[in-house]
Each structure stands twice: as C-alpha cells, then as structure tokens.
C-alpha positions as CSV (number, residue, x, y, z in Angstrom):
1,X,208.5,58.7,184.9
2,X,209.8,55.8,182.7
3,X,210.2,52.3,184.1
4,X,213.3,50.3,184.9
5,X,214.1,49.6,181.3
6,X,214.9,53.2,180.5
7,X,216.8,53.6,183.8
8,X,219.1,50.7,183.0
9,X,219.9,51.9,179.5
10,X,223.4,53.3,179.2
11,X,224.9,51.7,182.2
12,X,226.7,48.8,180.5
13,X,229.8,50.9,179.7
14,X,229.8,53.4,182.6
15,X,232.9,53.7,184.7
16,X,233.0,54.5,188.4
17,X,234.9,56.8,190.7
18,X,235.8,54.1,193.1
19,X,238.3,51.3,193.6
20,X,235.5,48.8,194.6
21,X,231.7,48.6,194.3
22,X,230.7,46.5,197.3
23,X,232.2,48.6,200.0
24,X,232.1,52.2,201.2
25,X,235.1,54.1,200.0
26,X,237.0,57.0,201.7
27,X,237.1,59.2,198.7
28,X,238.8,57.2,195.9
29,X,239.0,59.0,192.6
30,X,240.3,56.1,190.5
31,X,238.2,54.5,187.8
32,X,237.1,50.9,187.2
33,X,234.5,49.0,185.4
34,X,231.2,48.2,187.2
35,X,230.6,44.7,188.5
36,X,227.3,44.5,186.8
37,X,224.8,46.4,184.6
38,X,222.6,47.3,187.6
39,X,221.4,51.0,187.8
40,X,224.1,52.9,189.8
41,X,223.5,55.3,192.7
42,X,226.2,57.7,193.6
43,X,226.5,58.6,197.3
44,X,228.7,61.2,198.9
45,X,228.5,61.6,202.7
46,X,230.0,64.2,205.0
47,X,232.8,61.8,206.2
48,X,233.3,58.1,206.5
49,X,235.5,58.5,209.6
50,X,232.4,59.1,211.6
51,X,230.7,55.7,212.4
52,X,227.3,57.3,212.0
53,X,227.9,58.0,208.2
54,X,229.7,54.7,207.8
55,X,226.6,52.9,209.1
56,X,224.3,55.0,207.0
57,X,226.3,54.3,203.8
58,X,226.6,50.6,204.5
59,X,222.8,50.5,204.9
60,X,222.4,52.2,201.6
61,X,224.7,49.6,199.9
62,X,222.8,46.7,201.5
63,X,219.4,48.1,200.7
64,X,220.5,48.9,197.1
65,X,221.4,45.2,196.6
66,X,217.9,44.2,197.7
67,X,216.4,46.7,195.3
68,X,218.6,45.8,192.3
69,X,221.0,48.8,192.5
70,X,224.7,49.1,192.7
71,X,225.5,51.8,195.3
72,X,228.8,53.7,195.2
73,X,229.5,55.4,198.5
74,X,232.3,58.0,198.8
75,X,233.4,60.2,201.7
76,X,233.5,64.0,201.2
77,X,236.0,64.2,204.0
78,X,234.5,67.4,205.3
79,X,235.8,69.1,202.1
80,X,233.1,70.9,200.1
81,X,235.3,71.1,197.0
82,X,236.1,67.5,197.1
83,X,232.4,66.7,197.4
84,X,231.6,68.9,194.4
85,X,234.1,67.0,192.3
86,X,232.5,63.8,193.3
87,X,229.0,65.0,192.2
88,X,230.5,66.2,189.0
89,X,231.8,62.7,188.3
90,X,228.5,61.2,189.3
91,X,226.8,63.4,186.7
92,X,229.3,62.6,184.0
93,X,228.8,58.9,184.6
94,X,225.1,59.3,184.3
95,X,224.2,57.8,187.7
96,X,220.5,56.8,188.1
97,X,220.4,59.0,191.2
98,X,222.6,60.9,193.7
99,X,222.4,60.9,197.5
100,X,224.2,63.7,199.3
101,X,225.1,64.5,202.9
102,X,226.4,68.0,202.2
103,X,229.8,69.1,203.6
104,X,228.4,72.6,203.3
105,X,224.7,72.9,203.1
106,X,224.6,76.1,201.1
107,X,227.5,75.8,198.7
108,X,226.4,72.3,197.6
109,X,223.6,74.1,195.8
110,X,225.6,74.7,192.7
111,X,226.4,70.9,192.4
112,X,222.7,70.0,192.9
113,X,221.8,72.6,190.2
114,X,224.2,70.9,187.8
115,X,222.6,67.5,188.5
116,X,219.1,69.1,188.0
117,X,220.2,70.4,184.7
118,X,221.5,67.0,183.6
119,X,218.3,65.2,184.7
120,X,219.9,63.2,187.5
121,X,217.6,63.2,190.6
122,X,219.2,64.2,193.8
123,X,218.3,63.0,197.4
124,X,219.8,64.2,200.7
125,X,220.3,62.2,203.8
126,X,220.8,63.5,207.4
127,X,222.0,66.9,206.2
128,X,219.8,69.1,204.0
129,X,220.7,71.6,201.3
130,X,219.8,75.2,202.3
131,X,220.5,76.7,198.9
132,X,217.6,78.4,197.0
133,X,216.4,77.4,193.6
134,X,217.5,73.8,193.5
135,X,215.4,70.6,193.4
136,X,216.0,67.8,195.9
137,X,213.5,65.0,195.5
138,X,213.5,63.8,199.1
139,X,215.3,64.6,202.3
140,X,215.5,61.8,204.9
141,X,216.9,62.6,208.3
142,X,216.3,62.7,212.1
143,X,214.1,65.6,213.1
144,X,217.3,67.6,214.1
145,X,215.3,70.6,215.4
146,X,213.4,68.4,217.7
147,X,216.6,66.6,218.6
148,X,218.1,69.9,219.8
149,X,215.0,70.5,221.9
150,X,215.3,67.0,223.4
151,X,218.9,67.8,224.3
152,X,217.9,71.1,225.7
153,X,215.3,69.6,228.0
154,X,217.9,67.1,229.2
155,X,220.3,70.0,229.9
156,X,217.7,71.8,231.9
157,X,217.1,68.7,233.9
158,X,220.8,68.0,234.4
159,X,221.6,71.5,235.6
160,X,218.3,71.9,237.5
161,X,217.7,75.1,235.5
162,X,220.9,76.9,236.5
163,X,224.4,76.8,235.2
164,X,226.9,77.8,232.5
165,X,226.9,75.9,229.2
166,X,229.1,75.7,226.1
167,X,228.0,74.4,222.6
168,X,230.5,72.7,220.4
169,X,228.8,73.0,217.0
170,X,229.1,72.5,213.3
171,X,227.5,75.6,211.8
172,X,228.2,74.9,208.1
173,X,225.8,71.9,207.9
174,X,222.0,72.1,208.2
175,X,221.7,69.3,210.8
176,X,224.1,71.2,213.2
177,X,222.3,74.4,212.6
178,X,218.9,72.8,213.5
179,X,220.3,71.0,216.6
180,X,221.7,74.2,217.9
181,X,218.5,76.1,217.2
182,X,216.3,73.6,219.0
183,X,218.7,73.5,221.9
184,X,218.9,77.2,222.3
185,X,215.1,77.5,222.0
186,X,214.7,75.3,225.1
187,X,217.6,76.5,227.3
188,X,216.9,80.2,226.6
189,X,213.5,79.7,228.3
190,X,215.4,78.8,231.4
191,X,216.8,82.1,232.7
192,X,219.2,80.4,235.1
193,X,221.1,78.8,232.2
194,X,223.8,80.9,230.5
195,X,225.3,79.8,227.1
196,X,228.9,81.3,227.6
197,X,230.5,79.9,224.3
198,X,229.7,78.5,220.9
199,X,232.7,77.0,219.1
200,X,232.9,74.9,216.0
201,X,234.8,71.6,215.7
202,X,233.3,70.3,212.3
203,X,231.8,67.4,214.1
204,X,235.4,65.9,214.4
205,X,236.7,64.2,217.5
206,X,240.3,65.6,217.3
207,X,239.0,69.1,216.8
208,X,236.6,68.9,219.6
209,X,239.4,67.8,221.9
210,X,241.3,71.0,221.1
211,X,238.1,73.1,221.5
212,X,237.3,71.6,224.8
213,X,240.8,72.3,226.1
214,X,240.3,76.0,225.2
215,X,236.9,76.0,226.9
216,X,238.4,74.6,230.2
217,X,240.9,77.4,230.2
218,X,238.6,80.3,229.2
219,X,235.6,79.1,231.3
220,X,236.9,77.4,234.5
221,X,233.5,77.6,236.0
222,X,231.8,75.8,233.1
223,X,229.1,73.3,234.1
224,X,228.2,71.5,230.9
225,X,228.7,71.1,227.2
226,X,226.2,70.3,224.4
227,X,228.2,68.5,221.7
228,X,226.6,68.5,218.2
229,X,227.4,64.8,217.7
230,X,229.0,61.9,219.5
231,X,232.5,62.2,218.1
232,X,232.4,65.7,219.4
233,X,231.2,64.6,222.8
234,X,233.9,61.9,223.0
235,X,236.6,64.3,222.0
236,X,235.5,66.8,224.6
237,X,235.3,64.1,227.2
238,X,239.0,63.1,226.5
239,X,240.0,66.7,227.0
240,X,238.0,67.0,230.3
241,X,239.6,63.8,231.6
242,X,243.1,65.1,230.8
243,X,242.3,68.4,232.6
244,X,240.7,66.6,235.6
245,X,237.3,68.3,234.9
246,X,235.3,65.3,233.8
247,X,233.4,65.2,237.1
248,X,232.7,68.9,237.1
249,X,231.6,69.4,233.4
250,X,228.9,67.2,232.1
251,X,228.4,66.4,228.4
252,X,225.3,65.8,226.3
253,X,226.0,64.3,222.8
254,X,223.9,63.5,219.7
255,X,223.9,60.2,217.6
256,X,223.7,57.2,219.9
257,X,226.9,55.6,218.7
258,X,228.0,52.5,220.6
259,X,231.0,54.1,222.1
260,X,229.0,57.0,223.4
261,X,226.4,54.7,224.9
262,X,229.1,52.8,226.7
263,X,230.4,56.1,228.1
264,X,227.0,56.9,229.3
265,X,226.7,53.5,230.9
266,X,230.0,54.2,232.7
267,X,228.8,57.6,233.8
268,X,231.3,59.5,231.7
269,X,228.7,61.2,229.4
270,X,225.4,62.4,230.8
271,X,223.2,61.6,227.7
272,X,223.0,61.5,223.9
273,X,220.1,62.0,221.5
274,X,219.5,58.8,219.6
275,X,219.5,58.7,215.8
276,X,219.0,55.7,213.5
277,X,221.6,56.0,210.6
278,X,220.8,52.6,209.2
279,X,217.1,53.5,208.9
280,X,218.0,56.8,207.3
281,X,220.2,54.9,204.8
282,X,217.7,52.2,203.9
283,X,214.8,54.7,203.7
284,X,216.8,56.9,201.3
285,X,217.4,54.0,198.9
286,X,213.7,52.8,199.2
287,X,212.6,56.4,198.2
288,X,214.9,56.4,195.2
289,X,213.4,53.0,194.0
290,X,209.9,54.4,194.4
291,X,210.7,57.6,192.5
292,X,212.4,55.8,189.6
293,X,209.4,53.5,189.3
294,X,207.1,56.5,189.0
295,X,205.7,56.6,192.5
296,X,205.2,59.8,194.5
297,X,207.8,60.5,197.1
298,X,207.4,62.8,200.1
299,X,209.7,65.8,199.9
300,X,210.8,65.3,203.5
301,X,210.9,62.3,205.9
302,X,211.9,63.0,209.5
303,X,212.5,60.4,212.1
304,X,211.7,61.0,215.7
305,X,214.7,61.4,218.1
306,X,214.8,60.3,221.8
307,X,217.1,61.0,224.7
308,X,219.3,58.2,225.9
309,X,220.6,58.3,229.5
310,X,222.3,56.0,232.0
311,X,219.0,54.2,232.9
312,X,218.7,53.4,229.1
313,X,222.2,52.1,228.9
314,X,221.7,49.8,231.8
315,X,218.8,48.2,229.9
316,X,220.6,48.2,226.5
317,X,221.0,44.6,225.5
318,X,223.3,45.7,222.5
319,X,226.0,47.0,224.8
320,X,228.8,44.7,225.7
C-alpha cells in the first residue's frame, strides 16, 4: 500500500454528497466543497433514526478527526436503492474508503463490487454483506450469533423452559439473521418453548408497534417476544401497554440503548443484549487508518455481547 501522500492526492477539489461535514446527515444528496483537504471516508448506515446507528456514526466522525480524516456519514433510510446511490456517489468522488451498514445484506454486493473495481476499499460495520464474490477489507460488529444465543438463554430462564414466543425480526440484514439463528438454536433445545410467529418490522419502532398489535390478536396466549433490536422492543412494549398485555407478555430486546435500559429498570422490559456502537464505530475508523498505512487488518472483528437485566439496571450509574 502507498502512504498518506498518495491517499491525500486528488482530494483538494472533491465535492461531497452532504450539506455539512461535521455532523451525521439523514440522507442529504446536495453537494458542497469539503472543509479541508483531509482524506475523506464515506459512511452509509442503515438508518440514523435509530440511536444505535447515530452513536456509531458519531463515533466514526470523532475518531476520524483524531486520525486525520474527514468522515461523511449518511443514512440509507432502510432503502437499499438509496444506499446504492450513496455508494455510487462515494465512488465518483474518490473517497479514501467506504464504510457500510447494509440496508440489504445481499443486494449491496453489486455496489461493493463497483467499489472494488474502482479501487475504493470497503469496510462494513454492525451488518455484514452476504453477497458472494466481493471484497470487504474488514467487518466490525457485535458477535450477533452469540448475541442471539445470549437472548435465547435469557428467554429460557424467563419462561422456565415452557411458553409461547414470537420473534419480531429483520430478515434482510445479516445481523438480524444471525441474532434470530442464535436465538432459535438455544430455544429449540428447550422442548417446552414454542415459537409461534416470526414477523418482520425492519428494526423500526412504528412498524414493531403494528406487528405487536397483530400478535396480541392472533396469539392471545403469547408469553414473550424476542425483538431483534431495542426500537423494535420499545415499539412492541407500547402496543402491549395499549392492549393491557404488558404484564402478561414479556420482551427481550437487543442493543442496550438508554431508553430500553430505563424500561428494564422500571420492569417494563425483561432484558436486552448489550452492544457497544461507539466502539464499533471507532474501531472501524482505526482499521481504515491501519489499512491505508499499509498494515494488515483482520477480516473480521467481533465484540462480545452480554445480557442486561433489571439487576444490571439497578447498578447502572449512567441511568438517570
């Protein structure tokens, strides 16, 4: 690999697909001149409406400043076509590197292939690409398969090995697929637990609210829900509270967002699986810096998830 001198070449006149360079954007497609001649990293995350991805993107921006990069973070808004357009613009603008949290783990492969052909290194964070024949330098994420197992063990404990469970999932993204697989691996070993429904909500709070309303009507004897992330868990909780079922149907989420942790402290959610979005973001930028400096970078870096329950919330000094 060449050093920083070659990386910086060509960035003096580049224009950006953002309306600002020091903040995360929500999908701006306008253009402006860069604030400096620093190497630029283009980031497109699943959505910036989810605090998890906002924290991750903000950490990338902060770490980028420390490492001498300018980080442009956009929201894919759960729209694979929009995200592909963002990647196309990143390539056209000759970004030093691209970081993706794919809106669709398989279809993003064509965009990554285009970046590969253009010589722009691609990294993924939190959600991996599942397409064949493309090169991703490094994937940094929670160990989502193990996270699903952690959630499964908590569910078995909660139900004492017997009950009816529904999963509100996000099957088009790799992280959701892995969480569901790990969860099912554990609960399927407990013959007294029956998974009666698997419904998608795209990881979105509003959609999870509607899905949970349907679940209450179609499965009045439901005992628990595994929600693929915390916005899903909180959306489901709101639906259960409206239906007067919050005491009957328990919820396990995934993320460890402050609002979910507060709900756990109050006894409204049973548990969540803790992730560390800021660490994923900062490690991703650190790996880019190493790669562009010619260092070897591991193809995959997975962070260990842990369960977070009411006893953890009671000792959580960060909760107010």
